[in-house]
Every structure is written in C-alpha cells, then in structure tokens.
C-alpha positions, -999 to +999 in steps of 0.1 A: -225-328+197-198-307+208-174-331+191-193-331+158-194-294+158-157-292+165-151-316+136-172-298+112-158-264+120-121-276+116-132-295+082-149-261+073-119-241+081-098-263+060-121-262+029-119-223+032-083-226+034-078-245+004-104-227-020-094-188-007-065-192-030-083-208-060-110-182-060-086-156-053-065-163-084-097-170-105-112-134-102-097-109-126-101-073-119-115-047-146-092-029-163-094+011-155-106+032-183-083+053-197-088+091-186-078+123-202-082+142-171-050+125-153-018+144-149+013+129-167+037+110-148+065+139-152+041+161-131+045+137-105+080+134-106+084+172-107+065+179-073+086+152-058+120+166-068+105+197-056+099+184-022+132+169-022+150+198-026+130+216-001+139+190+028+173+187+016+178+224+017+162+227+053+181+197+065+212+212+052+207+245+070+234+255+097+218+259+130+218+295+144+240+288+177+252+310+200+286+307+221+264+300+252+244+271+236 
C-alpha cells in the first residue's frame, strides 16, 4: 500500500509540475483601469531627485572632528 501511495504521489507531483506553467501562462491578468487621481510620473522623479540630493549632500558634508580624535 505504501508503494502505491508513493507512486501516486510522485505521478501527481509530476503532473502538477507539467501543468503549472501551462495554467500560469493561460491566465491573463485584468488591465488596470486608468484613474485620474494618480500622480504624473514627473512628480515621482522630482521627489527621487530631492531625496538623492539630500543623501548626497549629507554624505559629502565634512566631518567636524577635532585635533584630538
């Protein structure tokens, strides 16, 4: 009985491995509806530039070390 269960589980696993990519490729995700409330792309790029300038400015600031450090 254990051998039959082992064979059945292996064949089921093989069938799932073969059919999983086929079913994943067959499903088509729904297209998102265009919304008027989303921000334009340049707003995100602007904030990214501001954050980049802030990080670069802080990292390039000279350290205030004394002569005893």
